[in-house]
C-alpha positions, 0 to 999 in steps of 0.5 A, a space after each residue: 500500500 502506498 502512502 504519503 503523510 503530510 504533517 501540518 505545523 503551525 508557524 508564527 515565523 515567515 513562511 519557507 517552502 519545503 522542497 523534498 522528493 516524494 517517496 513512500 511513507 515520507 513525511 512532507 512538512 507543510 506550513 500552516 499558512 496562507 500558502 497551504 490553507 484557504 480560509 473562507 467565511 460561510 459565503 465563500 469570501 476569503 479571510 485572513 488566517 488567524 493563529 493563536 496559543 490556546 490552552 498551551 498549543 499553537 492553533 489555527 483559530 476559525 471564527 464562527 462560520 469560517 472554514 479552512 480548505 487545504 490547498 493543492 491536495 485532493 484526496 479520496 482515501 485518507 487518514 487524518 488526525 488532529 486535536 480540536 477545541 470547539 463548543 458546538 459543531 467543529 468538524 471535518 469536511 472531505 471529498 469536497 467538490 465545492 463549498 456546498 457539496 461534500 461529506 461532513 463529520 462534526 463533533 458536539 462537545 456540548 453532548 459529550 457522553 450522549 448518543 448524538 456526540 458524533 454526527 455524520 451528514 452528506 452535504 448536497 447543495 448546501 443543506 445541513 440535514 442533521 435531522 434526517 441522519 440520526 442515531 444509532 447509525 449516523 450519530 454515535 456516543 463519544 466522550 470528549 476531554 473536559 476539565 471540571 471547574 467546580 461543584 455547587 449544591 442543587 439549590 444553585 438551580 434557583 439562580 439559573 435564568 436564561 440570558 446574561 448571567 445574574 449577580 447571584 450565580 456570578 457570586 457563587 461561581 466567583 467564590 469557587 474561583 470561576 469567572 466569566 465576562 459581563 457578556 457571558 450568557 446562560 442557556 437551557 440545554 435540557 433538564 440536566 444541562 445548562 451551557 455558558 457561552 462566553 465566546 467573546 472571551 473564547 471561553 465556555 462552560 457546562 453545568 451538569 446535574 448529578 444526584 448530589 450536585 451541579 458540576 461545572 465543566 470546561 468543554 474547551 479542552 483539547 480532544 484528539 481525533 482520527 478519521 479514516 476514509 476508504 471507499 464508501 466507509 469512514 471510521 472515527 476515533 475519539 481519544 482512544 486511537 485503537 477503539 473506533 467510536 463510529 463506523 459509517 457508510 458514506 452517502 456521496 459518490 466515491 471521488 477525490 475532493 478537498 479537505 476542510 476544517 470547519 467551524 459552524 456555530 462557534 469558534 473552533 481551534 485546530 492543532 497537530 494535524 497530520 494527513 495520510 494519503 491512502 492510495 490503495 484500497 484497504 481491503 481489510 476495512 471493507 465489510 458488508 454492512 448491507 441490511 435488506 430494507 423491508 419491502 414495506 418501505 415506499 422507495 420509488 417516487 415520481 418527483 414534481 417540479 418545485 412550486 410555491 404552495 398556497 396552503 388554502 389551495 393545495 388541492 387545486 395546485 395539485 390538480 393543476 400539476 397533474 394536468 399541466 403536462 409538467 415533467 415528473 422525475 423518477 427518484 429512489 430512496 436511499 438504502 435506509 428508505 430516506 428521501 433527502 430532498 437536497 439530493 434532487 433540488 438545488 435550493 431549499 425553497 418552495 414545495 414539491 409533490 411526490 407521487 406513487 400508487 398502491 394496488 390493493 386486492 380488496 378494499 382495506 385499511 392499512 397504516 402508513 408510518 412516516 417521518 418528515 421535515 418540515 411540512 407534509 400533506 398526504 393526499 390519498 385518492 384526492 382526499 387529504 388524510 394528513 397535513 402538519 408540521 414536524 414535531 421539533 420537541 420530540 427527539 429534538 426534531 429528528 426524523 424517524 419512520 415511526 414518528 407519525 402514523 396515518 390510516 390509509 383507506 384503500 379501495 380495490 385496485 389502484 390507489 394514488 398517493 401524493 405527498 406535498 413536501 416543504 422543507 426548512 425554508 428558514 434555516 435551509 437545513 432539513 428537507 426530506 421524508 421516510 415512509 413505510 406501510 405496516 404490511 403488504 397483505 394483498 398490496 402491491 407498491 408501484 
């Protein structure tokens, strides 16, 4: 197996280009400077590189929404290791074709020890569909490095008010040697977790409730990560470099592309980066994770052109679509039965209709289980049987096939089903659905 290893060093001095012949397993030094990295904001505007000493390490600092793209190196199969610090969703982009199309693995330090600490999502056309790709397959548990700052009695909860930290809470923290700036904000995460955001000072905190006390932890501590990408698979290691925390089947095409370090909603820091180009497939990594999806899933659909939905005239608009001669495109759900709409439309705006048909041997009722983001109307044989918005409180808005259930009153013969689907037009992140029938007794799906 041929490999090339790239060591990426942070440097404060004047950049000097290193020149050396490439041979197998040779280390090539790459300066962490603007000759090596292209830093951009979320709109793709070039930004200057910022290096900083943070928690004892010289690091690349990426402000909120900034990404650093490795220049002049495109990789398909590779191994990368790095240290990182980030309060919310720092991560690695890879196999990037442009800023809106790549694979993404990111880290929720705020969720350390929970089932959603690690997240994989494929990025199509700039969407961020985290609600569609969820545990236990695309989100996994991991424990990131943290530092305990102090313990408080359970009664400290009386001082937890969302917004600027109040004087009473600030006083109690000060007695224990913990200080945040006057701009620090307290946020409610769940019943057992509160977060302190003081990113103007590049600090943060997490209150976690135990049976006996509230503990305050500093999440902005260096964690070490290794990610191996070969063919259609990625393996993620956190802290322990021998035992992987996540093994996933990737959703995008197997192609060479850009590697990027990413900061999405808060500042992030990266140090001690090494990249190994794996030119040959590592056959030992390959394993058959294929699982046969039940035939009850509705996987084949016809997709309409986009249109602007009028809530009060949706049926009239559907009739117009059916009679207009518009071109419908055949689409397939992925191996999980999921329709990620950003694969098929280039902008998360407007609505689409998906249609299929069900042949029933006799008139009967059958339940359809489904999940969706963010709005859905279901029309069976010209009758609206469901119309609603996804429940973002249940399971934090993640999409599962058993989120919703509706009774389908099938007639003997052909039954037409139309799904009017609208995505997240506010944040442009999630748009998709998944559906299956409870059984196929006397039923044939188109």
